[in-house]
All heavy atoms as an XYZ file, in Angstrom:
647
protein
N      -0.148     -9.499    -39.796
C       0.615     -8.551    -40.727
C       1.810     -9.337    -41.432
O       2.143    -10.436    -40.904
C       1.232     -7.504    -39.805
C       0.463     -7.691    -38.518
C      -0.079     -8.942    -38.506
N       2.421     -8.857    -42.504
C       3.558     -9.475    -43.032
C       4.662     -9.745    -42.047
O       4.964     -8.893    -41.162
C       4.025     -8.553    -44.135
C       2.855     -7.636    -44.362
C       2.050     -7.590    -43.032
N       5.199    -10.956    -42.213
C       6.263    -11.230    -41.160
C       5.762    -11.936    -39.963
O       6.710    -12.408    -39.079
N       4.473    -12.027    -39.873
C       3.897    -12.740    -38.563
C       3.904    -14.189    -38.666
O       4.059    -14.730    -39.839
C       2.438    -12.260    -38.393
O       2.326    -10.968    -38.165
N       3.954    -14.927    -37.656
C       3.951    -16.449    -37.641
C       2.739    -16.926    -36.888
O       2.319    -16.403    -36.012
C       5.257    -16.927    -37.137
N       2.128    -18.133    -37.503
C       1.184    -18.904    -36.770
C       1.672    -20.264    -36.692
O       2.097    -20.892    -37.702
C      -0.247    -18.690    -37.501
C      -1.261    -19.586    -36.790
C      -0.620    -17.354    -37.504
N       1.450    -20.927    -35.535
C       1.790    -22.284    -35.503
C       0.538    -23.154    -35.084
O      -0.140    -22.710    -34.251
C       2.921    -22.562    -34.326
N       0.413    -24.273    -35.648
C      -0.770    -25.166    -35.394
C      -0.221    -26.576    -34.873
O       0.701    -27.061    -35.521
C      -1.623    -25.370    -36.578
C      -2.745    -26.295    -36.339
C      -2.134    -24.155    -37.160
N      -0.671    -26.993    -33.693
C      -0.147    -28.140    -33.088
C      -1.351    -29.053    -32.635
O      -2.219    -28.460    -32.067
C       0.813    -28.002    -31.948
C       1.307    -29.200    -31.278
C       2.020    -26.992    -32.384
N      -1.310    -30.309    -32.909
C      -2.278    -31.227    -32.555
C      -1.631    -32.237    -31.673
O      -0.575    -32.816    -31.961
C      -2.949    -31.939    -33.681
N      -2.260    -32.535    -30.506
C      -1.816    -33.449    -29.534
C      -2.912    -34.441    -29.013
O      -3.987    -33.877    -28.730
C      -1.064    -32.815    -28.273
C       0.172    -32.028    -28.621
O       1.146    -32.701    -29.174
O       0.167    -30.867    -28.355
N      -2.663    -35.643    -28.727
C      -3.546    -36.512    -28.026
C      -3.335    -36.255    -26.459
O      -2.238    -36.451    -26.030
C      -3.341    -37.942    -28.356
N      -4.304    -35.635    -25.881
C      -4.230    -35.309    -24.392
C      -4.604    -36.560    -23.556
O      -4.247    -36.662    -22.350
C      -4.994    -34.055    -24.054
C      -4.213    -32.841    -24.719
C      -6.355    -34.196    -24.357
N      -5.311    -37.547    -24.101
C      -5.571    -38.680    -23.484
C      -6.113    -39.685    -24.492
O      -6.184    -39.297    -25.672
C      -6.691    -38.507    -22.449
O      -7.963    -38.170    -23.008
N      -6.528    -40.835    -24.114
C      -7.113    -41.769    -25.067
C      -8.550    -41.440    -25.514
O      -9.015    -41.902    -26.529
C      -7.202    -43.135    -24.410
N      -9.075    -40.401    -24.932
C     -10.386    -39.969    -25.141
C     -10.443    -38.611    -25.836
O     -11.607    -38.090    -26.143
C     -11.293    -40.080    -24.063
C     -11.444    -41.462    -23.513
C     -12.428    -41.561    -22.298
C     -12.642    -42.972    -21.901
N     -13.475    -43.092    -20.806
N      -9.312    -37.811    -25.972
C      -9.411    -36.413    -26.328
C      -8.183    -35.904    -27.061
O      -7.107    -36.398    -26.832
C      -9.676    -35.544    -25.075
N      -8.461    -35.084    -28.064
C      -7.313    -34.477    -28.772
C      -7.395    -32.917    -28.429
O      -8.596    -32.446    -28.477
C      -7.443    -34.827    -30.325
C      -8.680    -34.343    -30.931
C      -6.122    -34.352    -31.071
N      -6.140    -32.273    -28.577
C      -6.182    -30.825    -28.416
C      -5.479    -30.273    -29.546
O      -4.379    -30.830    -29.938
C      -5.482    -30.505    -27.190
C      -5.460    -28.954    -27.042
C      -4.923    -28.550    -25.518
O      -5.694    -28.806    -24.556
N      -3.888    -27.815    -25.509
N      -6.064    -29.250    -30.205
C      -5.370    -28.471    -31.270
C      -5.225    -27.197    -30.782
O      -6.106    -26.495    -30.320
C      -6.259    -28.556    -32.563
C      -6.659    -29.955    -32.987
C      -5.570    -27.864    -33.728
C      -7.739    -30.068    -33.981
N      -3.912    -26.641    -31.031
C      -3.627    -25.232    -30.477
C      -3.112    -24.471    -31.696
O      -2.445    -24.967    -32.538
C      -2.379    -25.438    -29.510
O      -2.687    -26.168    -28.347
N      -3.617    -23.250    -31.683
C      -3.243    -22.111    -32.757
C      -2.475    -21.131    -31.959
O      -3.147    -20.374    -31.048
C      -4.494    -21.662    -33.336
C      -5.380    -22.795    -33.830
C      -6.343    -23.299    -33.077
C      -5.212    -23.240    -35.166
C      -7.188    -24.332    -33.492
C      -6.049    -24.213    -35.683
C      -6.931    -24.832    -34.917
N      -1.213    -20.828    -32.299
C      -0.451    -19.788    -31.631
C       0.022    -18.863    -32.642
O       0.378    -19.236    -33.688
C       0.703    -20.466    -30.748
N       0.081    -17.601    -32.256
C       0.632    -16.576    -33.074
C       1.555    -15.589    -32.285
O       1.737    -15.805    -31.038
C      -0.437    -15.752    -33.730
C      -1.266    -14.908    -32.724
O      -0.735    -14.469    -31.728
O      -2.495    -14.515    -32.998
N       2.249    -14.718    -32.966
C       3.178    -13.886    -32.462
C       2.693    -12.550    -32.299
O       3.381    -11.439    -32.410
C       4.468    -13.919    -32.975
C       4.550    -13.565    -34.361
O       3.402    -13.300    -35.025
O       5.689    -13.599    -35.024
N       1.294    -12.234    -32.351
C       0.636    -11.034    -32.445
C       0.591    -10.250    -31.089
O       1.422    -10.646    -30.217
N      -0.264     -9.296    -30.919
C      -0.347     -8.577    -29.695
C      -0.848     -9.332    -28.382
O      -0.643     -8.798    -27.313
C      -1.234     -7.400    -29.991
C      -2.101     -7.897    -31.129
C      -1.332     -8.916    -31.859
N      -1.462    -10.508    -28.517
C      -1.828    -11.200    -27.446
C      -3.109    -10.563    -26.863
O      -3.692     -9.673    -27.488
N      -3.485    -10.939    -25.697
C      -4.687    -10.364    -25.071
C      -4.298     -9.530    -23.825
O      -3.487    -10.046    -23.125
C      -5.534    -11.590    -24.524
C      -6.064    -12.502    -25.535
C      -5.452    -13.591    -25.986
C      -7.336    -12.121    -26.188
C      -5.955    -14.462    -26.898
C      -7.773    -12.945    -27.251
C      -7.087    -14.122    -27.581
N      -4.831     -8.337    -23.752
C      -4.553     -7.536    -22.569
C      -5.139     -8.115    -21.241
O      -5.989     -9.038    -21.483
C      -5.165     -6.122    -22.804
N      -4.756     -7.579    -20.270
C      -5.188     -8.054    -18.953
C      -6.785     -8.062    -18.950
O      -7.425     -7.092    -19.321
C      -4.740     -7.156    -17.785
C      -3.228     -7.373    -17.460
O      -2.748     -8.522    -17.912
O      -2.700     -6.568    -16.870
N      -7.388     -9.127    -18.607
C      -8.858     -9.261    -18.591
C      -9.424     -9.640    -19.908
O     -10.589    -10.072    -20.042
N      -8.592     -9.834    -20.916
C      -8.973    -10.227    -22.271
C      -9.399    -11.649    -22.310
O     -10.306    -12.079    -23.080
N      -8.765    -12.512    -21.519
C      -9.330    -13.879    -21.425
C     -10.760    -14.007    -21.073
O     -11.352    -15.043    -21.535
C      -8.390    -14.729    -20.420
C      -6.862    -14.717    -20.827
N      -5.930    -14.497    -19.869
C      -6.313    -14.930    -22.040
C      -4.765    -14.548    -20.410
N      -4.847    -14.840    -21.711
N     -11.186    -13.090    -20.158
C     -12.617    -13.198    -19.714
C     -13.667    -12.923    -20.716
O     -14.626    -13.366    -20.747
C     -12.806    -12.267    -18.516
C     -11.908    -12.719    -17.332
O     -11.529    -13.818    -17.257
O     -11.506    -11.808    -16.561
N     -13.304    -12.047    -21.762
C     -14.101    -11.586    -22.700
C     -13.854    -11.982    -24.143
O     -14.549    -11.810    -25.065
C     -14.235    -10.156    -22.746
O     -12.946     -9.519    -23.089
C     -14.706     -9.419    -21.441
N     -12.835    -12.758    -24.366
C     -12.479    -13.141    -25.703
C     -13.429    -13.916    -26.459
O     -13.466    -13.798    -27.665
C     -11.022    -14.086    -25.531
N     -14.329    -14.685    -25.905
C     -15.280    -15.436    -26.541
C     -16.612    -14.895    -26.683
O     -17.591    -15.481    -27.058
C     -15.400    -16.878    -25.908
C     -14.070    -17.606    -26.097
C     -13.156    -17.722    -24.884
C     -13.645    -18.231    -27.271
C     -11.986    -18.343    -25.015
C     -12.356    -18.781    -27.324
C     -11.514    -18.909    -26.279
N     -16.702    -13.538    -26.357
C     -18.018    -12.887    -26.447
C     -18.193    -12.318    -27.909
O     -17.175    -11.800    -28.509
C     -18.078    -11.692    -25.447
C     -18.193    -12.249    -24.033
C     -18.254    -11.138    -23.045
O     -18.358    -10.004    -23.374
O     -18.068    -11.398    -21.756
N     -19.419    -12.314    -28.414
C     -19.533    -11.814    -29.747
C     -19.264    -10.284    -29.895
O     -19.567     -9.588    -28.948
C     -21.125    -12.097    -30.008
C     -21.489    -13.157    -29.055
C     -20.583    -12.913    -27.822
N     -18.591     -9.955    -30.967
C     -18.214     -8.639    -31.264
C     -17.109     -8.113    -30.491
O     -16.752     -6.949    -30.566
C     -19.473     -7.680    -31.390
C     -20.491     -8.268    -32.261
C     -21.763     -8.684    -31.702
C     -20.417     -8.160    -33.581
C     -22.745     -9.102    -32.579
C     -21.344     -8.686    -34.525
C     -22.617     -9.117    -33.888
N     -16.513     -8.862    -29.631
C     -15.334     -8.499    -28.777
C     -14.108     -8.461    -29.680
O     -13.696     -9.445    -30.260
C     -15.235     -9.397    -27.593
C     -14.081     -9.176    -26.789
C     -14.090     -7.726    -26.257
O     -15.099     -7.388    -25.539
O     -13.144     -7.027    -26.254
N     -13.452     -7.247    -29.616
C     -12.192     -7.178    -30.385
C     -11.037     -6.914    -29.554
O      -9.947     -6.508    -29.979
C     -12.367     -6.113    -31.578
C     -13.381     -6.560    -32.549
C     -13.373     -5.550    -33.664
C     -12.298     -5.643    -34.511
N     -12.188     -4.709    -35.744
N     -11.267     -7.260    -28.127
C     -10.140     -7.199    -27.286
C      -9.343     -5.926    -27.340
O      -8.198     -5.919    -27.267
C      -9.136     -8.447    -27.494
C      -9.786     -9.697    -27.462
C      -8.890    -10.842    -27.989
C     -10.290    -10.046    -25.998
N     -10.064     -4.833    -27.374
C      -9.504     -3.487    -27.275
C      -8.858     -3.033    -28.577
O      -8.208     -1.939    -28.676
N      -9.172     -3.717    -29.723
C      -8.503     -3.275    -30.948
C      -9.714     -2.762    -31.800
O      -9.437     -2.746    -33.120
C      -7.813     -4.418    -31.762
C      -6.718     -5.061    -30.878
N      -5.576     -4.478    -30.727
C      -6.642     -6.234    -30.260
C      -4.777     -5.138    -29.947
N      -5.353     -6.294    -29.640
N     -10.733     -2.312    -31.322
C     -11.921     -1.937    -32.212
C     -11.687     -0.741    -33.122
O     -12.120     -0.564    -34.148
C     -13.158     -1.592    -31.303
O     -12.918     -0.646    -30.382
N     -10.617      0.183    -32.632
C     -10.316      1.371    -33.351
C      -9.077      1.317    -34.065
O      -8.561      2.153    -34.810
C     -10.330      2.623    -32.512
C     -11.727      2.815    -31.806
C     -11.595      4.028    -30.763
C     -12.779      3.191    -32.752
N      -8.368      0.092    -33.950
C      -7.085     -0.061    -34.559
C      -7.086     -0.599    -35.930
O      -8.218     -0.605    -36.609
N      -5.943     -1.078    -36.397
C      -5.865     -1.634    -37.765
C      -6.117     -3.060    -38.049
O      -6.162     -3.620    -39.101
C      -4.483     -1.272    -38.322
O      -3.515     -1.937    -37.505
N      -6.528     -3.717    -36.850
C      -6.704     -5.180    -36.838
C      -8.174     -5.264    -37.357
O      -9.189     -4.766    -36.899
C      -6.662     -5.839    -35.499
C      -5.177     -5.829    -35.128
C      -7.075     -7.313    -35.522
C      -4.835     -6.287    -33.696
N      -8.316     -6.025    -38.400
C      -9.664     -6.310    -39.173
C     -10.548     -7.270    -38.412
O     -10.075     -7.803    -37.389
N     -11.689     -7.480    -38.971
C     -12.620     -8.513    -38.444
C     -13.696     -7.816    -37.533
O     -13.618     -6.754    -37.197
N     -14.827     -8.651    -37.382
C     -15.990     -8.012    -36.668
C     -16.112     -8.588    -35.237
O     -16.922     -8.306    -34.529
N     -15.070     -9.456    -34.770
C     -15.035     -9.904    -33.434
C     -16.063    -11.020    -33.177
O     -16.515    -11.363    -32.085
N     -16.321    -11.813    -34.267
C     -17.122    -12.991    -34.180
C     -16.399    -14.379    -34.223
O     -17.017    -15.405    -33.904
C     -18.153    -13.045    -35.303
C     -19.198    -11.914    -35.278
C     -20.076    -11.841    -36.383
C     -20.110    -12.155    -33.995
N     -15.297    -14.455    -34.707
C     -14.395    -15.640    -34.946
C     -14.358    -16.453    -33.592
O     -14.795    -17.693    -33.664
N     -13.958    -15.967    -32.577
C     -13.782    -16.759    -31.244
C     -15.174    -17.109    -30.718
O     -15.180    -18.274    -30.197
C     -13.027    -16.059    -30.291
C     -11.472    -15.985    -30.615
C     -10.721    -15.092    -29.485
C     -10.856    -17.298    -30.728
N     -16.065    -16.284    -30.972
C     -17.475    -16.652    -30.403
C     -18.090    -17.854    -31.102
O     -18.612    -18.677    -30.591
C     -18.391    -15.346    -30.373
N     -17.909    -17.789    -32.439
C     -18.421    -18.838    -33.219
C     -17.704    -20.136    -32.986
O     -18.178    -21.245    -32.894
C     -18.280    -18.480    -34.817
C     -19.237    -17.406    -35.243
C     -18.935    -17.059    -36.726
C     -20.680    -17.933    -35.178
N     -16.369    -20.050    -32.869
C     -15.479    -21.163    -32.504
C     -15.975    -21.854    -31.259
O     -16.276    -23.123    -31.114
C     -14.019    -20.736    -32.430
C     -13.081    -21.938    -31.808
C     -12.830    -22.884    -32.944
C     -11.818    -21.293    -31.469
N     -16.201    -21.097    -30.280
C     -16.655    -21.646    -28.934
C     -17.964    -22.368    -29.074
O     -18.307    -23.412    -28.612
C     -16.799    -20.540    -27.840
C     -17.239    -21.018    -26.433
C     -17.146    -19.971    -25.510
C     -17.261    -20.624    -24.063
N     -18.220    -20.134    -23.185
N     -19.008    -21.758    -29.822
C     -20.278    -22.309    -29.984
C     -20.175    -23.661    -30.711
O     -20.796    -24.618    -30.202
C     -21.215    -21.347    -30.790
O     -21.300    -20.094    -30.029
C     -22.487    -21.966    -30.970
N     -19.404    -23.751    -31.803
C     -19.281    -24.922    -32.476
C     -18.602    -26.074    -31.752
O     -18.926    -27.251    -31.733
C     -18.524    -24.660    -33.818
C     -19.292    -23.806    -34.825
C     -18.404    -23.407    -35.917
C     -20.527    -24.564    -35.347
N     -17.491    -25.670    -31.105
C     -16.707    -26.739    -30.325
C     -17.535    -27.220    -29.159
O     -17.551    -28.426    -28.942
C     -15.397    -26.102    -29.759
C     -14.514    -25.689    -31.000
C     -14.662    -27.014    -28.809
C     -14.037    -26.888    -31.825
N     -18.225    -26.375    -28.382
C     -19.103    -26.853    -27.368
C     -20.292    -27.722    -27.898
O     -20.725    -28.649    -27.168
C     -19.596    -25.735    -26.446
C     -18.557    -25.141    -25.680
C     -18.954    -23.965    -24.791
O     -19.994    -23.297    -24.969
O     -18.059    -23.560    -24.030
N     -20.724    -27.400    -29.048
C     -21.819    -28.270    -29.712
C     -21.294    -29.682    -30.043
O     -22.038    -30.591    -30.037
C     -22.394    -27.671    -30.965
N     -19.938    -29.819    -30.044
C     -19.383    -31.188    -30.287
C     -18.758    -31.743    -29.087
O     -17.865    -32.576    -29.026
C     -18.308    -30.973    -31.452
C     -18.799    -30.539    -32.705
S     -17.509    -30.596    -34.031
C     -16.798    -28.976    -33.770
N     -19.282    -31.204    -27.891
C     -18.881    -31.711    -26.581
C     -17.483    -31.522    -26.324
O     -16.818    -32.183    -25.584
C     -19.170    -33.205    -26.421
C     -20.659    -33.530    -26.487
O     -21.529    -32.760    -25.889
N     -21.017    -34.466    -27.198
N     -16.918    -30.334    -26.747
C     -15.478    -30.134    -26.697
C     -15.506    -28.851    -25.744
O     -16.465    -28.369    -25.259
N     -14.132    -28.357    -25.526
C     -13.996    -27.037    -24.894
C     -12.925    -26.335    -25.538
O     -12.085    -26.773    -26.486
C     -13.527    -27.423    -23.450
O     -12.432    -28.201    -23.471
N     -12.907    -24.976    -25.264
C     -11.981    -24.071    -25.869
C     -11.325    -23.162    -24.815
O     -12.052    -22.818    -23.811
C     -12.685    -23.357    -26.948
C     -13.815    -22.574    -26.425
C     -11.798    -22.450    -27.752
N     -10.183    -22.711    -25.036
C      -9.609    -21.731    -24.109
C      -8.528    -20.945    -24.757
O      -8.100    -21.035    -25.905
N      -7.892    -20.112    -23.914
C      -6.906    -19.080    -24.355
C      -5.725    -19.103    -23.298
O      -5.972    -19.091    -22.120
C      -7.509    -17.712    -24.491
C      -6.628    -16.676    -24.167
C      -8.106    -17.429    -25.892
N      -4.482    -19.067    -23.874
C      -3.318    -18.783    -23.062
C      -2.572    -17.690    -23.776
O      -2.330    -17.720    -24.989
C      -2.436    -20.042    -22.972
C      -3.029    -21.285    -22.421
O      -3.739    -21.116    -21.464
O      -2.771    -22.409    -22.940
N      -2.317    -16.564    -22.996
C      -1.827    -15.462    -23.752
C      -1.063    -14.547    -22.702
O      -1.447    -14.498    -21.512
C      -2.869    -14.630    -24.392
O      -2.382    -13.468    -24.951
N      -0.072    -13.846    -23.091
C       0.453    -12.726    -22.408
C       0.493    -11.558    -23.226
O       0.749    -11.650    -24.431
C       2.001    -13.128    -22.022
N       0.133    -10.341    -22.692
C      -0.027     -9.101    -23.496
C       1.418     -8.827    -24.156
O       2.341     -8.820    -23.565
C      -0.393     -7.964    -22.552
C      -0.827     -6.803    -23.323
C      -1.723     -6.771    -24.356
C      -0.220     -5.558    -22.994
C      -2.026     -5.693    -25.059
C      -0.604     -4.414    -23.682
C      -1.487     -4.422    -24.618
O      -1.778     -3.351    -25.414
N       1.148     -8.567    -25.415
C       2.311     -8.287    -26.259
C       3.233     -9.379    -26.535
O       4.390     -9.231    -27.060
C       3.061     -7.015    -25.818
C       2.220     -5.720    -25.838
C       3.054     -4.598    -25.644
N       2.152     -3.334    -25.335
C       1.747     -2.476    -26.325
N       1.989     -2.855    -27.585
N       1.032     -1.451    -26.065
N       2.919    -10.588    -26.220
C       3.728    -11.747    -26.455
C       3.019    -12.926    -27.061
O       3.222    -13.971    -27.077
C       4.297    -12.322    -25.088
C       5.151    -11.263    -24.376
C       5.807    -11.828    -23.176
C       6.663    -10.723    -22.586
N       7.639    -11.105    -21.687
N       2.097    -12.562    -27.932
C       1.262    -13.386    -28.740
C       0.139    -14.184    -27.959
O      -0.010    -13.862    -26.791
N      -0.466    -15.024    -28.613
C      -1.685    -15.725    -28.061
C      -1.598    -17.164    -28.493
O      -1.280    -17.489    -29.686
C      -2.978    -14.978    -28.430
N      -2.273    -17.963    -27.664
C      -2.542    -19.387    -27.992
C      -3.958    -19.648    -27.680
O      -4.343    -19.588    -26.635
C      -1.589    -20.467    -27.293
C      -1.910    -21.834    -27.635
C      -0.831    -22.761    -27.254
C      -1.178    -23.076    -25.718
N      -0.190    -24.194    -25.174
N      -4.702    -20.074    -28.771
C      -6.123    -20.482    -28.627
C      -6.111    -22.057    -28.695
O      -5.534    -22.541    -29.785
C      -6.992    -19.842    -29.582
C      -8.457    -20.399    -29.462
C      -7.047    -18.377    -29.411
N      -6.612    -22.810    -27.900
C      -6.781    -24.124    -27.974
C      -8.164    -24.695    -27.961
O      -9.076    -24.180    -27.475
C      -5.872    -24.823    -26.972
C      -6.317    -24.482    -25.485
C      -5.800    -23.557    -24.713
C      -7.351    -25.087    -24.679
N      -6.402    -23.365    -23.547
C      -7.465    -24.276    -23.514
C      -8.303    -26.078    -24.880
C      -8.281    -24.605    -22.572
C      -9.295    -26.269    -23.879
C      -9.173    -25.628    -22.687
N      -8.447    -25.817    -28.658
C      -9.639    -26.534    -28.688
C      -9.421    -27.938    -28.328
O      -8.405    -28.461    -28.702
C     -10.395    -26.476    -30.045
C     -10.705    -25.019    -30.360
C      -9.578    -27.123    -31.228
N     -10.172    -28.468    -27.485
C     -10.045    -29.915    -27.096
C     -11.410    -30.535    -27.439
O     -12.576    -30.138    -27.126
C      -9.866    -29.963    -25.646
C      -9.570    -31.381    -25.122
C      -9.118    -31.411    -23.672
N      -7.887    -30.709    -23.459
C      -7.256    -30.511    -22.362
N      -7.849    -30.789    -21.350
N      -6.096    -29.879    -22.411
N     -11.259    -31.706    -28.160
C     -12.514    -32.452    -28.706
C     -12.380    -33.897    -28.257
O     -11.200    -34.454    -28.298
C     -12.578    -32.365    -30.206
C     -12.795    -30.920    -30.773
C     -12.652    -30.913    -32.224
C     -14.372    -30.724    -30.495
N     -13.510    -34.509    -28.049
C     -13.452    -36.026    -27.795
C     -13.091    -36.796    -28.940
O     -13.450    -36.304    -30.286
C     -14.948    -36.306    -27.336
C     -15.673    -35.143    -27.740
C     -14.800    -33.854    -27.937
N     -12.372    -37.841    -28.881
C     -12.000    -38.653    -29.994
C     -13.213    -39.392    -30.505
O     -14.037    -39.844    -29.670
C     -10.894    -39.744    -29.540
C     -10.585    -40.631    -30.730
C      -9.569    -38.924    -29.197
N     -13.416    -39.509    -31.881
C     -14.608    -40.187    -32.344
C     -14.446    -41.669    -32.133
O     -13.404    -42.172    -32.200
C     -14.626    -39.883    -33.938
N     -15.524    -42.277    -32.026
C     -15.611    -43.706    -31.728
C     -15.881    -44.507    -32.974
O     -16.443    -44.186    -33.973
C     -16.689    -44.066    -30.798
C     -16.285    -43.384    -29.385
C     -17.329    -43.719    -28.417
N     -17.013    -43.010    -27.160
C     -17.610    -43.197    -26.131
N     -18.688    -43.926    -25.983
N     -17.219    -42.576    -25.006
């Protein structure tokens, strides 16, 4: 929504991997949301609210990142925003 913020940070986590984090100041994930966040069509309890989308973004992200031998995860506190991170091997 207007006035919201998103931060993108890239870090080398080792000589062999880079991590890119995307953090926002939105509603975050409710308890148990971390377990289902990457399932297709999951809208984390917002299916009837004003948050748009079909619930496919994180599921597609996970599929693509894992296809590149990477990993993806979530750090979040309910009503305190969310951080989704991806970790990818460094190209040789």
